[in-house]
C-alpha positions in Angstrom: -42.4 -26.1 -260.9 -45.2 -24.9 -263.2 -47.3 -22.0 -262.0 -50.6 -23.8 -262.0 -49.3 -26.4 -259.6 -47.7 -23.9 -257.3 -51.0 -22.2 -257.0 -52.7 -25.5 -256.3 -50.2 -26.4 -253.6 -50.5 -23.0 -251.9 -54.3 -23.6 -251.7 -54.1 -27.1 -250.5 -55.6 -29.9 -252.6 -58.3 -27.6 -254.0 -58.2 -26.2 -257.5 -57.6 -22.4 -257.3 -60.7 -21.5 -259.2 -63.1 -23.3 -256.9 -64.4 -21.2 -254.0 -67.9 -22.6 -253.5 -67.2 -26.2 -252.5 -70.3 -28.3 -251.9 -70.6 -30.8 -249.0 -69.8 -33.7 -251.4 -66.7 -31.8 -252.6 -65.6 -31.6 -249.0 -66.2 -35.3 -248.5 -64.1 -36.0 -251.6 -61.3 -33.8 -250.3 -61.3 -35.5 -246.9 -61.4 -39.0 -248.5 -58.5 -38.2 -250.8 -56.5 -36.8 -247.9 -57.0 -39.9 -245.8 -56.2 -42.1 -248.8 -52.9 -40.4 -249.5 -51.9 -40.8 -245.9 -52.5 -44.5 -246.3 -50.6 -44.7 -249.5 -47.6 -42.8 -248.0 -47.5 -45.4 -245.2 -47.5 -48.3 -247.7 -44.5 -47.2 -249.7 -41.6 -49.6 -249.4 -38.1 -48.5 -248.4 -37.0 -49.1 -252.0 -39.5 -46.4 -253.1 -41.8 -48.9 -254.7 -45.4 -49.8 -253.9 -46.6 -53.4 -254.1 -49.3 -55.5 -255.5 -50.0 -58.0 -252.8 -50.1 -61.0 -255.2 -47.0 -60.0 -257.1 -44.8 -57.8 -254.9 -43.0 -54.6 -256.0 -44.4 -53.6 -259.3 -44.0 -50.7 -261.8 -47.7 -50.6 -262.3 -48.7 -50.3 -258.6 -45.9 -47.8 -258.1 -47.0 -45.7 -261.1 -50.7 -45.8 -260.0 -49.7 -44.6 -256.5 -47.5 -41.8 -257.9 -50.4 -40.7 -260.2 -52.8 -40.7 -257.2 -50.5 -38.1 -255.5 -50.1 -36.1 -258.7 -53.9 -36.1 -259.2 -54.3 -34.4 -255.9 -51.9 -31.6 -256.8 -48.7 -32.9 -255.3 -45.5 -33.0 -257.3 -42.0 -34.6 -256.9 -39.6 -33.0 -254.5 -42.1 -30.4 -253.1 -44.3 -30.3 -250.1 -45.7 -33.0 -247.8 -45.3 -36.0 -250.2 -42.7 -34.7 -252.6 -39.9 -36.9 -251.4 -42.1 -40.0 -251.6 -43.3 -39.2 -255.1 -39.8 -38.6 -256.3 -38.6 -41.8 -254.8 -41.3 -43.7 -256.5 -40.6 -42.1 -259.9 -36.9 -42.9 -259.6 -37.7 -46.5 -258.7 -39.8 -46.9 -261.9 -37.1 -45.3 -264.0 -34.5 -47.7 -262.5 -36.5 -50.7 -263.7 -36.4 -49.8 -267.3 -34.9 -52.5 -269.4 -32.6 -52.2 -272.4 -35.5 -52.6 -274.8 -37.4 -49.8 -273.1 -39.8 -52.0 -271.1 -40.8 -50.4 -267.8 -41.4 -53.6 -265.8 -39.7 -55.2 -262.8 -38.2 -58.6 -263.6 -40.9 -61.3 -263.5 -43.6 -58.7 -263.3 -47.2 -59.6 -264.2 -48.7 -58.6 -267.5 -45.7 -56.7 -269.0 -47.6 -54.5 -271.3 -50.1 -53.5 -268.5 -47.2 -52.4 -266.3 -45.5 -50.7 -269.2 -48.5 -48.7 -270.4 -49.4 -47.5 -266.9 -45.7 -46.6 -266.2 -45.3 -44.8 -269.5 -48.4 -42.8 -268.7 -47.1 -41.9 -265.3 -43.7 -40.7 -266.6 -45.4 -38.5 -269.2 -47.6 -37.0 -266.5 -44.6 -36.3 -264.3 -42.7 -34.7 -267.2 -45.8 -32.6 -268.1 -46.2 -31.3 -264.5 -42.6 -30.4 -263.6 -39.6 -28.9 -265.4 -36.6 -30.1 -263.4 -33.9 -32.7 -263.8 -36.3 -35.5 -262.9 -38.6 -34.4 -265.8 -35.6 -34.7 -268.0 -35.0 -38.3 -266.9 -38.6 -39.1 -267.6 -38.4 -37.6 -271.1 -35.4 -39.7 -271.9 -37.1 -42.9 -270.6 -40.2 -42.0 -272.6 -38.3 -42.1 -275.9 -37.6 -45.8 -275.4 -40.8 -46.8 -273.8 -42.9 -45.1 -276.6 -40.8 -46.8 -279.3 -41.6 -50.2 -277.6 -45.3 -49.5 -277.6 -45.3 -48.4 -281.3 -43.3 -51.5 -282.2 -45.7 -53.8 -280.4 -48.7 -52.2 -282.2 -47.0 -52.9 -285.5 -46.6 -56.7 -284.9 -48.6 -58.6 -287.6 -52.1 -59.3 -286.4 -55.4 -60.4 -287.9 -57.6 -57.6 -289.2 -59.8 -57.6 -286.0 -56.8 -57.1 -283.8 -54.9 -54.5 -285.9 -54.2 -51.3 -284.1 -54.3 -52.7 -280.6 -52.1 -54.4 -278.0 -52.1 -57.5 -275.8 -50.0 -58.8 -272.8 -46.6 -59.0 -274.6 -44.8 -56.8 -277.0 -44.8 -59.8 -279.4 -48.5 -60.6 -279.1 -50.3 -61.1 -282.4 -53.7 -60.4 -280.9 -55.2 -57.5 -279.0 -57.7 -56.6 -276.2 -59.4 -53.5 -275.0 -57.9 -53.5 -271.5 -54.3 -53.5 -272.5 -55.0 -51.2 -275.4 -56.5 -48.7 -273.1 -53.3 -48.1 -271.2 -51.2 -48.0 -274.3 -53.5 -45.5 -275.9 -53.6 -43.3 -272.8 -49.8 -43.4 -272.5 -49.3 -42.6 -276.2 -51.7 -39.7 -276.0 -50.0 -38.3 -272.9 -46.6 -38.7 -274.6 -47.8 -37.0 -277.8 -49.2 -34.1 -275.7 -45.7 -33.8 -274.2 -44.1 -33.5 -277.6 -42.8 -37.1 -278.0 -42.7 -38.6 -281.4 -46.0 -40.4 -281.7 -47.2 -40.5 -285.3 -50.9 -39.6 -285.8 -51.5 -42.8 -287.8 -50.7 -44.9 -284.7 -53.3 -43.1 -282.6 -55.7 -43.3 -285.5 -55.2 -47.1 -285.8 -55.8 -47.6 -282.1 -58.9 -45.5 -282.3 -60.2 -47.6 -285.2 -59.5 -50.8 -283.2 -61.5 -49.5 -280.2 -64.4 -48.5 -282.5 -64.4 -52.1 -284.0 -65.0 -53.4 -280.4 -68.2 -51.3 -280.1 -71.2 -53.5 -279.3 -74.0 -52.0 -281.4 -73.2 -48.5 -279.9 -74.1 -49.8 -276.4 -70.7 -50.5 -275.0 -67.4 -52.2 -275.9 -66.2 -55.8 -276.0 -63.0 -57.1 -274.5 -62.1 -58.6 -277.8 -63.9 -59.0 -281.1 -67.2 -60.8 -280.6 -67.4 -60.5 -276.8 -70.0 -58.6 -274.9 -69.8 -55.3 -273.0 -69.8 -54.6 -269.3 -69.7 -51.3 -267.4 -66.0 -51.5 -267.0 -65.5 -52.2 -270.7 -67.9 -49.4 -271.6 -65.9 -46.9 -269.5 -62.7 -48.1 -271.0 -63.9 -47.6 -274.6 -65.4 -44.2 -273.8 -62.2 -42.9 -272.3 -60.0 -44.2 -275.1 -62.1 -42.3 -277.7 -62.6 -39.1 -275.8 -59.0 -38.7 -274.8 -57.9 -39.1 -278.4 -60.2 -36.2 -279.5 -63.0 -38.4 -280.9 -65.6 -36.5 -278.9 -69.2 -37.5 -278.7 -68.9 -40.3 -281.2 -71.9 -42.6 -281.6 -69.9 -45.4 -280.0 -68.9 -43.4 -277.0 -72.3 -41.6 -276.4 -74.1 -44.9 -276.8 -71.8 -46.5 -274.2 -72.3 -43.6 -271.9 -76.1 -44.0 -272.3 -75.8 -47.6 -271.3 -73.8 -46.7 -268.2 -76.6 -44.5 -267.0 -79.1 -47.4 -267.5 -76.8 -50.1 -266.2 -74.2 -48.5 -264.0 -71.1 -50.0 -262.4 -71.9 -51.9 -259.2 -69.6 -52.6 -256.3 -70.2 -56.4 -256.5 -68.9 -56.6 -260.0 -65.5 -58.1 -260.9 -62.8 -55.5 -261.5 -64.9 -52.8 -259.7 -62.0 -50.4 -259.0 -60.6 -50.8 -262.5 -64.1 -50.0 -263.8 -64.5 -47.1 -261.4 -61.4 -45.5 -262.8 -62.4 -45.8 -266.4 -66.2 -45.1 -265.9 -65.6 -42.0 -263.8 -63.0 -40.4 -266.0 -64.7 -41.5 -269.2 -68.0 -40.0 -268.2 -66.3 -36.8 -267.1 -64.8 -36.5 -270.5 -68.1 -37.0 -272.2 -69.5 -34.3 -269.8 -73.0 -32.8 -269.8 -75.8 -34.9 -268.4 -73.8 -38.1 -268.7 -71.3 -36.7 -266.1 -73.8 -35.0 -263.9 -75.9 -38.2 -263.6 -73.0 -40.5 -263.7 -71.1 -38.9 -260.8 -74.2 -38.9 -258.6 -73.9 -42.7 -258.7 -70.1 -43.3 -258.9 -68.8 -40.8 -256.3 -71.1 -41.8 -253.4 -70.5 -45.4 -254.3 -66.7 -44.9 -253.9 -67.0 -42.8 -250.8 -69.1 -45.4 -249.0 -66.6 -48.1 -249.6 -63.6 -46.4 -248.0 -62.2 -48.0 -244.8 -61.4 -46.1 -241.6 -57.7 -46.1 -242.4 -58.3 -44.3 -245.7 -57.9 -47.4 -247.9 -60.0 -49.2 -250.3 -59.8 -53.0 -250.9 -61.0 -55.2 -253.8 -63.9 -57.5 -252.8 -64.5 -59.5 -255.9 -62.5 -61.8 -258.1 -58.8 -61.1 -258.6 -59.0 -57.6 -257.1 -59.2 -59.3 -253.7 -55.6 -60.5 -254.2 -54.1 -57.2 -255.3 -54.1 -55.2 -252.0 -55.0 -51.7 -250.9 -52.4 -49.8 -252.9 -54.1 -50.9 -256.2 -57.6 -50.2 -255.1 -56.8 -47.0 -253.2 -54.8 -45.5 -256.1 -57.6 -46.1 -258.6 -60.2 -44.7 -256.2 -58.2 -41.5 -255.7 -57.7 -41.2 -259.5 -61.5 -41.5 -260.0 -62.5 -39.2 -257.1 -60.0 -36.4 -258.1 -61.1 -36.2 -261.7 -62.6 -32.7 -261.2 -59.4 -31.3 -259.8 -58.0 -31.6 -263.3 -54.3 -31.6 -262.2 -53.3 -34.5 -264.4 -52.7 -33.2 -267.9 -54.1 -36.2 -269.7 -57.5 -35.9 -268.1 -58.0 -32.2 -268.5 -60.9 -31.3 -270.8 
């Protein structure tokens, strides 16, 4: 186990450098602790976690695993180590011959694949045992699939991005976000990810900028808080810091912040929180004063969160709770991909 994580585990869920915790920090700690208890209870005997509408899924399992990782837990160690390891192994066992990380008949193959690739890269970056070796081996194939899907012939407006299937000839911001995060995490780990592939994806995201006030889902579509957060994080995580597109979108999020009654609220909370954290400065200080209390106030007594609008209502507590934990834990900075 890497030293930084050992220090973190010995000091509970708190980063070792943080001795002066505020009342809100303590509320976040308590909320995350209750949430992880809920997620632990929701794990299936197989090791998977489910999306209520679709059953066992590599995406829901990977989100749950990353929620534990984000709070400083690692596979095979401590209170949740066995559950994390079981979840990672279940995802690894689902990998298909072409590298796709998706359970048969899974929903939105490239969504699940991107999220799962990101998770495996984070596990490999936080541990140095045999499981990390398995993750690295799986990443070679999963990354190749992502790169091949990006290279499928597309019209100019879609070049550099991804869509639902490896063979898709168009792109959208949502699917592209997960592929870009996973490629960046894999590249940070030392996987073979050519710089030109990252650059092409960054240029695609920039083309979706809506007059430097947000980002569209596809070319010609308008922005929303969720889309703004997605675009911000994509650019910031790839080293394109404080670009006019990202800063303009961050300004728009301060003026028109994410609301709990909006569709895909938890998806948006994930991207907006981590995106604004990456921008930093006044955007993060003001943004978190809205986003963090909003999430804390929505947590149920059993530690879970549930979607209340649109399709999120059908996905269950694992999905919403995992994304809420990932958002709330951003200042812990345990996940390598989200470290500043």
